[in-house]
PLY file of the C-alpha trace (Angstrom):
ply
format ascii 1.0
element vertex 430
property float x
property float y
property float z
element edge 429
property int vertex1
property int vertex2
end_header
17.43 -5.29 2.63
14.26 -5.37 0.52
11.99 -2.59 -0.69
8.46 -2.80 -2.03
8.06 -2.20 -5.76
5.81 0.81 -5.17
8.37 2.42 -2.85
11.14 2.01 -5.45
9.05 3.40 -8.30
8.01 6.37 -6.16
11.70 7.17 -5.54
12.43 7.02 -9.27
9.33 8.99 -10.33
10.33 11.89 -12.58
13.89 10.58 -12.93
16.92 11.06 -10.72
18.93 13.65 -12.65
18.33 17.26 -13.68
20.26 20.28 -14.92
21.41 22.83 -12.36
22.71 26.30 -13.22
26.16 27.07 -11.82
25.94 30.61 -13.23
22.92 32.95 -12.83
20.34 33.66 -15.50
18.02 36.25 -14.00
18.53 39.46 -15.96
18.70 40.69 -19.55
22.47 40.90 -19.27
22.65 37.32 -18.02
20.65 36.19 -21.05
23.01 38.01 -23.40
26.01 36.44 -21.68
24.59 32.93 -21.61
23.41 32.87 -25.20
23.47 35.26 -28.13
25.29 37.54 -28.64
27.75 36.93 -25.81
28.22 33.21 -26.37
29.91 33.95 -29.69
33.09 34.89 -27.83
33.18 31.44 -26.18
32.55 29.80 -29.55
35.43 31.69 -31.15
37.73 30.83 -28.24
37.07 27.11 -28.74
37.36 27.37 -32.52
40.78 28.98 -32.11
41.97 26.42 -29.55
39.95 23.40 -28.43
41.73 23.47 -25.07
39.41 26.40 -24.29
36.66 23.80 -23.79
38.18 23.27 -20.35
37.72 26.98 -19.57
34.37 27.93 -21.08
32.28 24.72 -20.95
31.24 22.07 -18.44
33.66 19.55 -19.99
36.27 19.44 -17.18
33.78 18.08 -14.64
31.34 16.22 -16.89
31.30 12.44 -17.40
29.19 10.48 -19.88
27.66 7.35 -18.35
27.41 5.14 -21.42
25.58 1.82 -21.83
24.06 -0.23 -24.63
21.93 -2.15 -22.13
23.31 -5.59 -22.98
24.29 -6.55 -19.41
22.09 -4.57 -17.02
22.95 -5.46 -13.41
21.97 -9.12 -13.08
19.05 -8.73 -15.48
20.87 -9.27 -18.77
20.23 -7.78 -22.21
17.15 -5.58 -21.89
18.19 -2.79 -24.20
19.38 0.80 -23.98
16.05 2.24 -22.83
15.84 -0.17 -19.89
19.36 0.82 -18.86
18.40 4.45 -18.22
17.28 4.08 -14.56
20.64 2.46 -13.78
22.62 5.09 -15.68
20.69 7.86 -13.91
21.52 6.15 -10.63
25.18 6.06 -11.59
25.06 9.78 -12.34
23.55 10.41 -8.91
26.38 8.47 -7.25
28.99 10.39 -9.22
27.61 13.67 -7.92
26.81 12.65 -4.35
30.15 10.99 -3.64
32.67 12.54 -6.03
31.09 15.92 -6.84
31.40 14.90 -10.50
28.65 15.98 -12.90
27.54 12.99 -14.96
24.84 12.35 -17.53
23.24 9.12 -18.82
24.07 8.30 -22.44
22.12 5.18 -23.50
23.18 3.93 -26.93
20.65 2.02 -29.00
23.34 0.00 -30.74
21.89 -3.49 -30.58
18.34 -2.85 -31.71
17.12 -2.14 -35.21
13.47 -1.27 -35.76
12.87 -2.22 -32.15
14.28 -5.71 -32.56
17.31 -6.99 -30.67
20.10 -7.92 -33.08
21.48 -10.34 -30.52
24.84 -8.87 -29.54
26.88 -5.76 -29.02
28.51 -4.28 -32.12
31.78 -2.94 -30.66
32.61 -0.80 -33.68
29.24 0.93 -33.58
29.54 1.68 -29.87
33.07 2.98 -30.36
32.00 5.25 -33.21
29.10 6.68 -31.23
31.14 7.36 -28.11
33.90 9.02 -30.12
31.28 11.19 -31.81
29.88 12.50 -28.51
33.23 12.73 -26.68
33.96 16.47 -27.30
31.39 17.46 -24.67
32.76 15.24 -21.91
35.83 15.20 -19.69
35.54 11.44 -19.19
33.53 8.36 -20.19
32.20 5.77 -17.74
31.15 2.61 -19.58
28.49 0.55 -17.85
26.54 -2.69 -18.30
28.05 -3.67 -21.67
28.30 -7.40 -22.25
31.57 -9.33 -22.35
33.70 -9.85 -24.41
32.68 -6.80 -26.48
33.27 -4.56 -23.47
37.02 -5.29 -23.60
37.43 -4.15 -27.21
35.24 -1.10 -26.61
37.14 0.11 -23.56
40.61 -0.68 -24.92
39.93 1.08 -28.23
38.31 4.16 -26.70
41.03 4.45 -24.07
43.64 4.32 -26.82
41.95 6.68 -29.26
40.43 9.33 -26.96
42.43 11.84 -24.92
40.08 11.65 -21.92
39.71 8.97 -19.24
37.61 5.97 -20.30
36.68 3.53 -17.55
34.42 0.47 -17.64
33.24 0.23 -14.05
31.92 -3.32 -14.36
35.46 -4.38 -15.22
37.66 -2.16 -13.10
35.47 -0.92 -10.24
35.05 -4.34 -8.67
38.72 -5.05 -9.39
39.97 -1.97 -7.55
37.82 -2.56 -4.46
38.62 -6.28 -4.43
42.34 -5.55 -4.57
42.02 -3.24 -1.56
40.43 -6.11 0.36
43.15 -8.56 -0.67
45.82 -6.03 0.36
44.31 -5.78 3.82
43.84 -9.53 4.09
47.56 -9.94 3.38
48.28 -7.24 5.99
46.27 -9.13 8.62
47.93 -12.40 7.66
51.42 -10.88 7.80
51.97 -11.98 4.21
53.30 -10.36 1.06
50.98 -10.32 -1.94
53.46 -12.36 -3.97
53.17 -15.23 -1.49
49.39 -15.65 -1.77
47.65 -18.48 -3.58
44.49 -17.07 -5.16
41.69 -19.01 -6.85
39.04 -17.20 -8.85
35.67 -18.32 -10.20
34.25 -16.27 -13.04
36.22 -15.17 -16.09
33.99 -12.48 -17.53
34.63 -8.74 -17.53
35.02 -8.38 -13.77
36.99 -11.59 -13.31
39.56 -10.83 -16.01
40.18 -7.33 -14.66
40.40 -8.49 -11.03
43.07 -10.95 -12.14
44.95 -8.17 -13.95
44.75 -5.86 -10.93
46.00 -8.57 -8.56
48.98 -9.22 -10.81
49.67 -5.50 -11.23
49.87 -5.20 -7.44
52.26 -8.14 -7.07
50.16 -11.32 -6.77
51.80 -14.13 -8.73
49.82 -17.33 -8.11
46.30 -16.90 -9.57
44.22 -19.77 -10.92
41.04 -18.75 -12.70
38.03 -20.97 -13.32
35.06 -20.71 -15.66
32.03 -22.95 -16.15
34.26 -25.62 -17.73
36.83 -25.76 -14.94
40.27 -24.31 -14.41
41.69 -22.07 -17.12
44.65 -24.19 -18.13
47.20 -23.85 -20.88
46.16 -27.21 -22.37
42.60 -26.02 -23.07
41.78 -25.18 -26.69
38.47 -23.38 -26.08
39.80 -20.20 -24.45
39.28 -16.74 -25.89
42.26 -14.37 -25.99
41.38 -12.71 -22.68
41.20 -16.00 -20.79
44.23 -17.50 -22.55
46.37 -14.62 -21.28
45.84 -15.91 -17.73
45.96 -19.67 -18.37
48.23 -21.64 -16.02
49.88 -25.02 -15.80
47.94 -26.97 -13.17
46.81 -30.52 -12.48
43.61 -29.19 -10.90
40.72 -29.60 -13.31
37.88 -28.17 -11.26
37.24 -25.26 -8.92
37.02 -27.62 -5.95
40.39 -29.16 -6.77
42.03 -25.77 -7.30
40.71 -24.48 -3.99
42.69 -26.96 -1.88
45.28 -25.01 0.11
44.27 -21.65 -1.38
44.60 -18.51 0.72
42.02 -16.45 -1.17
38.88 -17.33 -3.10
37.42 -14.61 -5.32
34.04 -15.26 -6.89
32.33 -13.13 -9.52
30.19 -15.93 -10.87
27.00 -17.55 -9.63
25.18 -18.40 -6.44
26.03 -21.45 -4.36
28.94 -22.84 -6.36
30.83 -23.52 -3.11
29.94 -25.52 -0.01
31.19 -25.41 3.53
33.24 -28.51 2.82
35.00 -26.67 0.00
36.15 -23.75 2.15
37.38 -26.17 4.79
40.03 -27.33 2.30
41.51 -23.84 2.00
44.54 -22.59 3.94
44.72 -22.04 7.69
43.54 -18.41 7.45
41.30 -18.24 4.37
39.68 -15.23 2.72
36.44 -15.81 0.86
35.36 -13.04 -1.53
31.93 -14.31 -2.62
30.63 -11.43 -4.72
27.85 -12.86 -6.86
24.69 -10.77 -6.43
22.15 -11.01 -5.02
23.13 -14.46 -3.78
26.85 -15.12 -3.21
28.86 -18.17 -4.22
28.52 -19.29 -0.60
26.58 -17.58 2.15
28.38 -15.99 5.12
26.22 -18.16 7.41
27.48 -21.35 5.77
31.09 -20.15 5.93
30.71 -19.35 9.62
29.40 -22.85 10.32
32.12 -24.52 8.27
35.00 -22.53 9.75
33.78 -22.40 13.33
36.76 -21.67 15.56
39.00 -20.68 12.67
40.12 -17.19 11.76
38.89 -16.11 8.33
37.81 -13.11 6.22
34.40 -13.04 4.55
33.60 -10.54 1.79
30.43 -10.19 -0.30
28.83 -7.71 -2.67
25.87 -7.19 -0.33
25.21 -4.24 1.95
23.64 -6.38 4.68
26.94 -8.10 5.54
30.31 -6.65 6.63
33.10 -6.15 4.10
30.97 -5.18 1.11
32.65 -4.77 -2.28
30.80 -1.65 -3.40
31.95 0.11 -6.57
30.91 3.49 -5.18
34.11 3.30 -3.14
36.04 3.64 -6.39
34.67 5.22 -9.54
33.62 8.65 -8.14
37.12 9.24 -6.81
38.98 7.67 -9.71
37.27 10.20 -11.96
37.59 13.02 -9.40
41.36 12.64 -9.27
41.68 12.05 -13.02
39.56 15.06 -13.96
41.31 17.39 -11.53
44.71 16.82 -13.15
43.21 16.49 -16.63
44.55 12.97 -17.06
44.40 11.40 -20.50
43.56 7.98 -19.09
42.95 6.05 -15.87
45.95 3.74 -15.96
46.98 0.76 -13.83
49.10 2.96 -11.57
46.07 5.10 -10.74
43.90 2.06 -10.09
46.46 0.44 -7.80
46.90 3.76 -6.00
43.14 3.90 -5.39
43.19 0.35 -3.97
46.13 1.21 -1.70
44.36 4.34 -0.46
41.22 2.36 0.33
43.23 -0.26 2.19
45.11 2.38 4.17
41.91 4.19 5.10
40.37 1.00 6.47
43.28 0.76 8.92
42.54 4.21 10.37
40.21 4.94 13.28
36.65 5.40 12.05
34.90 8.71 12.94
31.99 8.41 15.35
29.46 9.76 12.83
30.29 6.89 10.48
30.03 4.34 13.27
26.59 5.71 14.09
25.38 4.77 10.60
26.33 1.12 11.23
25.24 0.43 14.83
25.29 -3.35 14.37
28.89 -3.53 13.14
32.23 -3.09 14.84
34.11 -0.69 12.61
37.63 -1.41 13.76
40.28 -2.81 11.44
40.21 -6.58 11.54
38.63 -9.56 9.80
35.17 -7.98 9.97
36.29 -4.60 8.66
38.91 -4.53 5.91
37.09 -2.20 3.48
35.88 1.35 4.26
32.20 2.23 4.27
30.75 4.21 1.34
29.60 7.11 3.53
33.06 7.73 4.99
33.66 11.29 3.78
37.42 10.84 4.01
37.26 8.83 0.78
36.78 12.04 -1.19
40.18 13.30 -0.12
42.23 10.13 0.31
41.30 8.22 -2.82
40.97 11.24 -5.13
44.38 12.51 -4.02
46.04 9.11 -4.47
44.65 8.84 -8.00
45.76 12.36 -8.96
49.21 11.79 -7.48
49.61 8.55 -9.44
48.50 10.31 -12.62
51.13 13.00 -12.13
53.90 10.53 -11.28
53.05 8.20 -14.18
53.06 11.07 -16.67
49.43 11.07 -17.83
48.40 14.34 -16.14
48.21 17.35 -18.45
48.05 19.96 -15.70
51.07 21.08 -13.74
49.73 20.37 -10.24
51.16 21.28 -6.86
50.07 18.11 -5.06
50.27 19.63 -1.58
47.98 22.47 -2.65
45.71 20.04 -4.44
45.23 18.02 -1.26
44.35 21.20 0.62
41.79 22.05 -2.06
40.19 18.61 -1.72
39.97 19.04 2.03
38.34 22.44 1.61
35.83 21.10 -0.92
35.04 18.21 1.36
34.05 20.60 4.11
31.53 22.44 1.94
29.99 19.80 -0.31
0 1
1 2
2 3
3 4
4 5
5 6
6 7
7 8
8 9
9 10
10 11
11 12
12 13
13 14
14 15
15 16
16 17
17 18
18 19
19 20
20 21
21 22
22 23
23 24
24 25
25 26
26 27
27 28
28 29
29 30
30 31
31 32
32 33
33 34
34 35
35 36
36 37
37 38
38 39
39 40
40 41
41 42
42 43
43 44
44 45
45 46
46 47
47 48
48 49
49 50
50 51
51 52
52 53
53 54
54 55
55 56
56 57
57 58
58 59
59 60
60 61
61 62
62 63
63 64
64 65
65 66
66 67
67 68
68 69
69 70
70 71
71 72
72 73
73 74
74 75
75 76
76 77
77 78
78 79
79 80
80 81
81 82
82 83
83 84
84 85
85 86
86 87
87 88
88 89
89 90
90 91
91 92
92 93
93 94
94 95
95 96
96 97
97 98
98 99
99 100
100 101
101 102
102 103
103 104
104 105
105 106
106 107
107 108
108 109
109 110
110 111
111 112
112 113
113 114
114 115
115 116
116 117
117 118
118 119
119 120
120 121
121 122
122 123
123 124
124 125
125 126
126 127
127 128
128 129
129 130
130 131
131 132
132 133
133 134
134 135
135 136
136 137
137 138
138 139
139 140
140 141
141 142
142 143
143 144
144 145
145 146
146 147
147 148
148 149
149 150
150 151
151 152
152 153
153 154
154 155
155 156
156 157
157 158
158 159
159 160
160 161
161 162
162 163
163 164
164 165
165 166
166 167
167 168
168 169
169 170
170 171
171 172
172 173
173 174
174 175
175 176
176 177
177 178
178 179
179 180
180 181
181 182
182 183
183 184
184 185
185 186
186 187
187 188
188 189
189 190
190 191
191 192
192 193
193 194
194 195
195 196
196 197
197 198
198 199
199 200
200 201
201 202
202 203
203 204
204 205
205 206
206 207
207 208
208 209
209 210
210 211
211 212
212 213
213 214
214 215
215 216
216 217
217 218
218 219
219 220
220 221
221 222
222 223
223 224
224 225
225 226
226 227
227 228
228 229
229 230
230 231
231 232
232 233
233 234
234 235
235 236
236 237
237 238
238 239
239 240
240 241
241 242
242 243
243 244
244 245
245 246
246 247
247 248
248 249
249 250
250 251
251 252
252 253
253 254
254 255
255 256
256 257
257 258
258 259
259 260
260 261
261 262
262 263
263 264
264 265
265 266
266 267
267 268
268 269
269 270
270 271
271 272
272 273
273 274
274 275
275 276
276 277
277 278
278 279
279 280
280 281
281 282
282 283
283 284
284 285
285 286
286 287
287 288
288 289
289 290
290 291
291 292
292 293
293 294
294 295
295 296
296 297
297 298
298 299
299 300
300 301
301 302
302 303
303 304
304 305
305 306
306 307
307 308
308 309
309 310
310 311
311 312
312 313
313 314
314 315
315 316
316 317
317 318
318 319
319 320
320 321
321 322
322 323
323 324
324 325
325 326
326 327
327 328
328 329
329 330
330 331
331 332
332 333
333 334
334 335
335 336
336 337
337 338
338 339
339 340
340 341
341 342
342 343
343 344
344 345
345 346
346 347
347 348
348 349
349 350
350 351
351 352
352 353
353 354
354 355
355 356
356 357
357 358
358 359
359 360
360 361
361 362
362 363
363 364
364 365
365 366
366 367
367 368
368 369
369 370
370 371
371 372
372 373
373 374
374 375
375 376
376 377
377 378
378 379
379 380
380 381
381 382
382 383
383 384
384 385
385 386
386 387
387 388
388 389
389 390
390 391
391 392
392 393
393 394
394 395
395 396
396 397
397 398
398 399
399 400
400 401
401 402
402 403
403 404
404 405
405 406
406 407
407 408
408 409
409 410
410 411
411 412
412 413
413 414
414 415
415 416
416 417
417 418
418 419
419 420
420 421
421 422
422 423
423 424
424 425
425 426
426 427
427 428
428 429
């Protein structure tokens, strides 16, 4: 699906975010309540106990969308200013899908006097995010280059008492795991029995591998531009070395022989039809490079003609799209609603399970109407829900909140049955 430049710029004209007023300001009394002298009471309440921020400010439903602009979409390091249209877009998705208020926070950490210093300074990003954190109930990190993004997220998650989530790392990982879960369901296999081969060992690849293992997958071979990530290699950074394996396969093509699942978060056209033919009897190909996948669905169809297979991409013009909007709005919705201190592995796996379970349910007619050229019935062509399925708001948000409570990171004492009812009621009115 392509749009003309002028059409896109017209949509973005004036920006995509604005401030709305949840409380009225129309009278003299309203003015006194909103600002001086009335606001002094709210100030004193917070000064006496910072927990009051959750009662008298926007903090409990406000997320900072933070980027330093070093890895913008597929465009690379273009700087914090250039990241703003993307961060505004992220804020729009937060609100439209998760009813979460979000605000762009571009950080000019890599440019001095207008010149690019060449790389992300993790410590500077960490300091800046910690400095602005009091206003926000959560932090969504976005488009920050690897490997700095790992240190930034890990440190902030450890040192802040609010959820910190790097969507480029975990969003794709959560949605991909849901697809793998449903592939295993269709294959009648347990996750621990799958042979998975991955290409791409950056932020998304590392976290996908971690999510797969957290859910029970055991056999994962990762590849980078130099081949398989093996224990005998001496050029691996700490993040890759953690997932190094003993294998005789030196290349992606060699590793792929007999594999059940291929997961690509790398580059266009690194696979051929001949490569996928060497995979197992019922292969799953997750080719998620954008805009052009590691192998096109058309080429896979030709190569596997007559065979049963699953094809997944990151594109909206093919079935089974890995779209991060299926995850982050609801991960934050559930986390914010129980005032979780983090978004941990249990919450992420719960989100993936909820997505997988939802894909197995009958699809409402209004959702089918949005996709007239697809058959939205659980099977090889539909293993991942569609972004406009309104049931996501309840099912995924609830699963995340429940996992937060059960894993001990929720700070609110929540009646989960009542919470689910509240989500259903909100879903009817939003």
